[in-house]
C-alpha positions in Angstrom: -102.9 -89.3 189.3 -103.4 -90.4 192.9 -100.3 -91.1 194.9 -100.3 -92.8 198.4 -97.3 -91.9 200.7 -96.7 -94.2 203.6 -94.2 -96.2 205.5 -92.6 -93.6 207.8 -93.4 -91.1 210.4 -95.8 -88.4 209.0 -96.3 -85.4 211.3 -99.4 -83.3 210.6 -98.1 -80.4 212.8 -101.6 -79.6 213.7 -101.1 -80.6 217.3 -97.9 -81.7 218.9 -97.0 -85.3 218.2 -99.9 -85.9 215.9 -99.1 -88.3 213.1 -101.0 -90.2 210.3 -100.1 -93.5 208.8 -100.6 -92.5 205.1 -101.4 -89.5 202.9 -103.4 -89.8 199.7 -102.4 -87.0 197.2 -104.7 -86.3 194.3 -102.8 -84.1 191.7 -101.6 -81.1 193.8 -103.8 -81.5 196.9 -104.1 -83.9 199.9 -107.2 -85.9 199.4 -107.3 -88.1 202.5 -105.1 -89.0 205.4 -105.6 -92.2 207.4 -104.6 -95.9 207.5 -102.6 -97.4 204.7 -104.9 -100.4 204.3 -107.9 -98.1 204.0 -106.3 -95.8 201.3 -104.2 -98.2 199.2 -107.0 -99.2 196.8 -107.6 -95.5 195.9 -104.0 -95.0 194.7 -102.5 -95.2 191.3 -98.9 -95.1 192.7 -97.2 -95.5 196.0 -94.3 -93.8 197.6 -92.7 -95.9 200.5 -91.0 -93.6 202.9 -88.9 -96.5 204.1 -88.7 -95.3 207.7 -88.1 -91.7 206.9 -90.0 -88.8 208.4 -92.3 -86.3 206.6 -93.5 -82.8 207.6 -95.5 -80.2 205.8 -93.3 -78.4 203.4 -90.9 -75.9 205.0 -91.2 -72.3 203.9 -88.8 -69.5 204.4 -91.0 -66.5 205.5 -88.4 -63.8 204.6 -85.5 -63.9 202.2 -84.2 -62.4 198.9 -84.2 -65.3 196.4 -82.2 -63.6 193.6 -79.7 -62.1 196.0 -79.1 -65.6 197.6 -78.5 -66.9 194.0 -76.0 -64.0 193.5 -74.2 -64.9 196.8 -73.8 -68.4 195.5 -72.3 -67.1 192.2 -70.1 -64.3 193.7 -67.2 -63.8 196.2 -68.6 -64.7 199.6 -67.1 -62.8 202.4 -69.5 -63.9 205.1 -67.3 -66.8 206.6 -64.1 -64.6 206.9 -63.1 -64.1 210.6 -60.3 -61.5 210.4 -59.6 -58.2 208.7 -56.3 -59.6 207.3 -58.1 -62.6 205.9 -60.7 -60.3 204.2 -57.8 -58.2 202.7 -56.1 -61.4 201.3 -59.3 -62.7 199.9 -60.0 -59.4 198.1 -56.4 -59.4 196.7 -57.0 -62.9 195.3 -60.5 -62.2 194.1 -59.8 -58.9 192.2 -56.8 -60.3 190.2 -57.4 -59.3 186.5 -60.0 -56.5 187.3 -59.3 -53.6 185.1 -60.8 -50.4 183.9 -64.4 -49.8 185.0 -65.3 -53.5 185.5 -67.1 -53.6 188.9 -66.0 -55.9 191.6 -68.9 -56.8 194.0 -68.4 -58.8 197.2 -71.1 -60.2 199.6 -71.5 -60.5 203.3 -68.5 -59.0 205.3 -69.1 -58.6 208.9 -66.6 -56.7 211.1 -68.1 -58.0 214.2 -66.5 -61.4 213.2 -63.0 -59.7 213.3 -61.1 -59.5 216.6 -60.1 -55.9 215.7 -63.7 -54.9 214.4 -62.0 -53.2 211.5 -64.1 -51.4 208.9 -62.0 -50.8 205.8 -61.3 -47.3 204.5 -61.5 -46.4 200.9 -57.9 -45.9 200.6 -57.2 -49.4 201.7 -59.6 -50.7 199.1 -57.9 -48.5 196.5 -54.6 -50.2 197.3 -56.3 -53.6 196.5 -58.1 -52.6 193.4 -58.4 -49.5 191.2 -61.5 -50.7 189.5 -64.8 -49.7 191.1 -65.5 -51.9 194.1 -68.7 -52.3 196.3 -68.7 -54.7 199.2 -72.1 -55.5 200.7 -72.2 -55.8 204.5 -73.9 -59.0 205.8 -77.0 -56.9 206.9 -77.5 -55.4 203.5 -77.8 -52.0 205.3 -74.3 -50.8 204.5 -71.7 -51.0 201.8 -68.0 -50.2 201.5 -66.9 -48.5 198.3 -63.5 -47.6 197.0 -62.6 -44.2 195.6 -63.4 -45.1 192.0 -66.9 -46.3 193.0 -67.4 -43.0 194.9 -66.2 -41.1 191.9 -68.7 -42.8 189.6 -71.5 -42.1 192.0 -70.4 -38.4 192.3 -69.8 -38.6 196.1 -67.5 -36.0 197.4 -66.9 -33.9 200.5 -69.7 -31.7 199.6 -72.3 -34.5 199.0 -75.0 -34.2 201.6 -76.4 -37.3 203.3 -79.5 -38.5 201.6 -82.8 -38.8 203.6 -82.6 -42.1 205.5 -78.9 -42.6 204.9 -75.5 -41.6 206.2 -72.2 -41.1 204.2 -69.6 -41.8 207.0 -66.9 -39.2 207.0 -63.4 -38.8 208.5 -62.3 -35.9 210.8 -61.8 -33.8 207.7 -65.2 -34.4 206.4 -64.0 -36.7 203.6 -66.1 -39.8 202.8 -64.4 -42.9 204.1 -66.3 -45.2 201.7 -68.6 -46.6 204.3 -72.2 -45.9 203.2 -75.3 -46.6 205.5 -78.8 -47.4 204.4 -80.1 -45.0 201.8 -76.6 -43.7 201.1 -75.6 -47.0 199.7 -78.1 -46.5 196.8 -75.9 -43.8 195.6 -73.3 -46.3 194.6 -75.6 -49.2 193.8 -77.5 -46.9 191.5 -74.3 -46.5 189.2 -73.6 -50.2 188.9 -74.4 -51.3 185.5 -77.8 -53.0 185.2 -77.6 -56.7 184.9 -79.5 -58.6 182.2 -82.7 -60.6 182.6 -80.6 -63.6 181.7 -78.3 -63.1 184.6 -81.3 -62.6 186.9 -82.8 -65.8 185.6 -79.6 -67.7 186.3 -79.3 -66.3 189.8 -82.9 -67.2 190.5 -82.6 -70.7 189.2 -79.3 -71.2 191.3 -81.2 -70.0 194.3 -84.3 -72.1 193.9 -82.4 -75.3 193.1 -80.5 -74.8 196.3 -83.5 -74.2 198.4 -85.4 -77.3 197.0 -82.3 -79.4 198.0 -82.5 -78.0 201.5 -86.1 -79.1 201.8 -87.8 -75.6 201.3 -91.1 -75.7 199.2 -91.4 -72.0 199.1 -90.2 -68.6 200.2 -91.7 -65.1 200.8 -89.1 -63.0 198.9 -88.3 -59.4 198.3 -86.7 -58.8 194.9 -89.0 -56.3 193.3 -87.3 -53.1 194.5 -83.9 -54.0 193.0 -82.5 -54.7 189.5 -84.1 -51.7 187.8 -87.8 -51.9 186.7 -89.9 -54.5 188.5 -90.6 -56.3 185.2 -87.0 -57.5 184.9 -86.8 -59.6 188.2 -90.6 -60.6 187.7 -89.7 -61.9 184.3 -86.9 -63.9 185.9 -89.4 -65.5 188.2 -91.7 -66.3 185.3 -88.7 -67.9 183.5 -87.8 -70.2 186.4 -90.9 -71.1 188.4 -94.1 -72.9 187.4 -92.9 -74.7 184.4 -90.6 -77.5 185.1 -89.6 -76.2 188.5 -92.4 -75.9 191.1 -91.7 -73.6 194.1 -94.0 -71.3 195.9 -92.7 -67.6 195.7 -94.7 -65.0 197.5 -93.4 -61.7 196.3 -93.2 -58.7 198.6 -93.6 -55.6 196.5 -91.3 -52.6 197.2 -93.1 -49.4 197.7 -91.3 -47.8 194.7 -92.8 -50.4 192.5 -96.1 -51.2 194.2 -98.7 -49.1 192.5 -97.3 -50.0 189.0 -97.3 -53.7 190.0 -100.9 -53.4 191.2 -102.0 -52.1 187.9 -99.9 -54.0 185.4 -98.0 -57.0 186.8 -99.0 -60.5 185.8 -98.1 -63.5 187.9 -98.3 -67.3 187.6 -100.3 -68.1 190.7 -100.2 -70.3 192.8 -96.5 -70.6 192.4 -95.8 -66.9 192.0 -98.3 -64.7 193.9 -98.3 -61.0 194.8 -97.9 -60.0 198.4 -98.0 -56.8 200.5 -96.2 -53.5 200.0 -92.6 -53.7 201.4 -91.4 -50.8 203.5 -88.2 -50.1 205.6 -88.7 -48.2 208.9 -85.0 -48.5 209.9 -81.8 -50.2 209.3 -79.7 -52.8 211.3 -78.2 -53.2 214.8 -74.9 -54.2 213.4 -74.5 -51.0 211.5 -76.1 -49.0 214.4 -78.9 -47.9 212.0 -81.8 -49.8 213.6 -83.9 -47.1 215.3 -83.9 -47.2 219.0 -85.9 -45.2 221.5 -82.6 -44.6 223.5 -79.0 -44.2 222.2 -76.8 -47.2 221.4 -75.0 -48.2 224.6 -71.6 -48.4 222.7 -72.2 -45.2 220.8 -74.4 -42.6 222.6 -74.1 -40.2 219.7 -76.8 -42.2 217.7 -80.1 -43.9 218.2 -80.2 -45.1 214.6 -81.9 -44.0 211.4 -85.4 -43.5 210.4 -85.8 -44.4 206.7 -89.0 -42.4 206.3 -90.6 -39.5 208.2 -93.6 -40.4 210.3 -95.8 -38.6 207.8 -94.2 -40.4 204.8 -94.5 -43.9 206.5 -98.2 -43.2 207.2 -98.8 -42.0 203.6 -97.2 -45.1 202.1 -99.4 -47.3 204.4 -102.4 -45.4 203.2 -101.4 -46.1 199.5 -101.4 -49.8 200.3 -104.8 -49.5 201.8 -106.2 -47.6 198.8 -105.4 -50.8 196.8 -106.8 -53.1 199.5 -103.4 -54.4 200.4 -101.4 -55.2 203.5 -97.9 -53.8 204.3 -94.7 -55.6 205.4 -92.5 -53.3 207.3 -88.8 -53.8 208.2 -88.6 -53.0 211.9 -85.7 -54.0 214.0 -85.4 -51.2 216.7 -88.2 -50.5 219.2 -88.6 -46.9 218.0 -89.1 -48.2 214.4 -91.7 -50.6 215.7 -93.5 -47.8 217.5 -93.6 -45.7 214.2 -94.8 -48.7 212.2 -97.6 -49.5 214.7 -98.6 -45.8 214.6 -99.0 -46.0 210.8 -100.9 -49.3 210.8 -103.2 -48.2 213.6 -103.9 -44.9 211.6 -104.8 -47.0 208.5 -106.2 -50.3 209.6 -105.6 -53.5 207.8 -108.1 -54.4 205.0 -110.4 -57.4 205.8 -108.8 -60.7 204.7 -105.3 -59.3 204.8 -102.5 -59.5 207.5 -99.8 -56.9 207.9 -96.2 -58.2 208.5 -93.6 -56.7 210.8 -90.2 -58.1 209.7 -87.5 -58.9 212.4 -89.1 -57.3 215.4 -85.8 -57.7 217.3 -86.0 -55.1 220.0 -89.4 -54.5 221.7 -90.9 -52.9 224.8 -93.9 -54.0 227.0 -96.1 -51.3 225.6 -95.3 -52.4 222.1 -96.0 -56.0 223.0 -99.4 -55.0 224.2 -100.2 -53.1 221.1 -99.1 -56.1 218.9 -101.5 -58.3 220.8 -104.4 -56.1 219.8 -103.6 -56.3 216.1 -103.9 -59.1 213.5 -100.3 -59.0 212.4 -97.6 -61.5 211.7 -94.1 -61.2 212.9 -91.2 -62.5 210.6 -88.5 -63.9 212.9 -85.0 -65.0 211.9 -83.9 -67.5 214.6 -80.3 -67.5 213.1 -79.9 -63.9 214.1 -79.4 -65.0 217.7 -76.1 -67.0 217.3 -74.9 -64.5 214.7 -75.6 -61.4 216.8 -74.7 -62.5 220.2 -72.6 -61.7 222.2 -71.7 -58.5 220.4 -75.2 -57.2 220.3 -75.1 -56.8 224.1 -72.5 -54.1 223.5 -75.0 -52.2 221.3 -78.1 -52.6 223.4 -76.8 -53.0 227.0 -78.2 -55.6 229.4 -81.3 -53.5 230.3 -82.8 -53.8 226.8 -82.4 -57.6 226.5 -85.6 -58.8 228.2 -87.7 -58.1 225.2 -85.0 -58.5 222.6 -84.8 -61.5 220.2 -87.7 -62.7 222.4 -89.3 -65.4 220.2 -90.7 -67.6 223.0 -92.4 -64.6 224.7 -94.0 -63.6 221.4 -95.4 -67.1 220.8 -96.7 -67.4 224.4 -98.5 -64.1 223.9 -100.4 -65.5 221.0 -98.8 -63.4 218.4 -98.5 -65.0 214.9 -94.9 -65.7 214.1 -93.2 -67.1 211.0 -89.6 -68.4 210.5 -87.1 -67.4 207.9 -83.5 -66.7 207.3 -83.2 -63.3 205.5 -80.8 -65.0 203.1 -78.4 -64.1 201.9 -77.8 -62.2 205.2 -78.0 -65.6 207.1 -77.6 -69.1 205.6 -80.9 -70.2 204.0 -80.5 -73.8 205.4 -83.7 -74.3 207.5 -81.9 -76.8 209.6 -79.7 -74.0 210.9 -82.8 -71.9 211.7 -84.4 -74.8 213.6 -81.2 -75.4 215.6 -80.9 -71.7 216.5 -84.6 -71.5 217.5 -84.2 -74.5 219.8 -80.6 -74.1 221.2 -80.0 -70.4 220.7 -76.2 -71.0 220.3 -73.7 -72.0 217.7 -73.2 -75.7 217.3 -69.7 -75.6 218.7 -70.7 -73.6 221.9 -71.1 -75.5 225.1 -73.1 -72.9 227.1 -76.9 -73.1 227.7 -77.8 -70.6 224.9 -78.2 -66.9 224.6 -81.1 -65.8 226.7 -82.1 -69.5 227.2 -85.5 -68.6 228.5 -86.4 -67.7 225.0 -85.7 -71.2 223.6 -88.4 -72.8 221.5 -89.5 -76.4 221.6 -88.9 -78.4 218.4 -92.6 -78.3 217.8 -92.8 -74.5 218.0 -89.7 -74.2 215.9 -90.9 -76.4 213.1 -94.3 -74.6 213.1 -92.6 -71.3 212.5 -91.5 -72.7 209.1 -94.8 -74.5 208.3 -98.0 -73.3 209.7 -96.6 -69.8 210.8 -95.4 -69.2 207.3 -98.8 -70.0 205.9 -100.4 -67.7 208.5 -98.2 -64.8 207.5 -99.8 -64.8 204.0 -103.4 -65.7 205.2 -103.0 -69.3 203.7 -103.4 -71.2 206.9 -106.6 -72.7 205.5 -104.7 -74.7 202.9 -101.0 -74.7 203.6 -98.7 -75.4 206.6 -100.3 -78.6 207.7 -100.7 -82.2 206.5 -104.5 -82.3 206.3 -107.2 -83.1 203.9 -107.9 -80.4 201.4 -104.4 -78.7 201.9 -101.7 -78.3 199.3 -99.5 -81.4 198.8 -96.2 -79.7 199.9 -93.9 -81.9 201.9 -90.4 -82.0 203.3 -88.9 -85.5 204.0 -85.9 -86.0 206.2 -83.9 -89.1 206.9 -84.8 -89.0 210.6 -87.3 -87.8 213.2 -86.5 -84.2 214.1 -88.3 -84.5 217.4 -85.9 -87.3 218.7 -82.3 -87.3 219.8 -80.0 -84.5 220.8 -80.5 -81.0 219.4 -77.5 -81.5 217.0 -79.9 -83.9 215.1 -81.6 -80.9 213.7 -78.3 -80.0 211.9 -77.3 -83.6 211.0 -80.6 -84.5 209.4 -80.5 -85.0 205.6 -83.2 -84.0 203.3 -84.4 -87.0 201.3 -87.2 -85.5 199.3 -89.0 -82.1 198.6 -92.5 -82.3 197.2 -94.3 -79.2 195.8 -98.0 -79.5 194.6 -97.8 -83.2 194.6 -94.6 -83.4 192.5 -91.1 -84.4 193.7 -88.9 -81.5 193.0 -85.9 -82.9 194.8 -84.9 -86.5 195.8 -81.7 -87.7 197.3 -80.3 -91.0 195.9 -81.9 -94.0 197.6 -85.5 -92.7 197.9 -87.8 -95.0 195.8 -90.4 -92.9 193.9 
């Protein structure tokens, strides 16, 4: 089946402003681009864009697909703006919870509260006696009530696990606030969910992403939910049959070697990616690893998830299997350690290492990055979410190379764009707006660190060509070009025109994956 798409603005995204009049799709690939009259006789079917605008398919370069689905299915605390509102939401949501039925909430963020309150386990006990676990927005901390701590065996005598902190009061008693690796003590005793549940969560997630114009996502799900085969089976249940969506799987280091030896995928819609590692935590939880102490808490510089030796060993394991690594690095000291490990064990030919977040850098680290063939996974929405409170954490003197997306692109470093959903909203329109405006829509200022604003072309490239580069697929994805995969996102308007707010107001009309329409809004003639 050959389909000709025409009748609107079609941006190739190869060079700024470049458009073509029509695109001929043969099955799942782009056969030709050119003039409508020259291509129409080759087509079996036509799609008239009717003035709408088409781009290469948008791809989220870093998210957690199943967790995004869970967020849609669970109690969402991410929009709550005061500690009292959070308390009242928890009271309403836990009605009827009895015995050892777990209550799990998603996305709380004390930086949104005027009083910056972090709940104590005793306050959670007063709300619900059943075990309770509340995941902080960054996913690097949880709150647990006394019943949850009891089930996890956490007492005054429990030592902090490597790479984690059990926050304690002045008497040494756990407060219920668990950072990084310590949260696994509680998460590990939550009853294992079924493959059916994972399948439902993933289907909910993928359907949502397709409606938002996303044709794919680079996702980290293999280190959660028990044995890797369980989430992998959910992917096989959802993707590649009736639903086409390109899922690139980051493989957690705890599951990596077994997945290398035994896992089966459904390429090209489910494909294996690099070994995923964590070097540090989050700025919000003060567990991102900095080279100097936090400005608002000089007692800590953050948390190293692995020792230097262990981080290098894990990278060497990936290299033994001819694979790249994807390392979570937020603080500058974490980036330093990650680069030490990569330089000690160079990237295999044909692969590209990924450094995820890269939020706080230094000049010397920037120079080292420029010498390596690496990709940085950026989350533009972190800027309006983290500012202005992040200045309290870092101080003014560290801001020049913090959240410095424009500098990274100008230095020629490969950058891809994502959301880290469910930490941020998965909607790519919000990421595009954040990259271009660096503020919240209701703000009237010029943007946080406005010198780091991206052009609209640069922003859209993060989610198209940049995401393709991150997985070494720039030869067949991320552009509208002959021989490339037929993945497209169609909006009701041209994102390059009008005020910045147009990026948020644009409506997705159609999402095409491998030449098939996976989502269409009413009114698009197919």
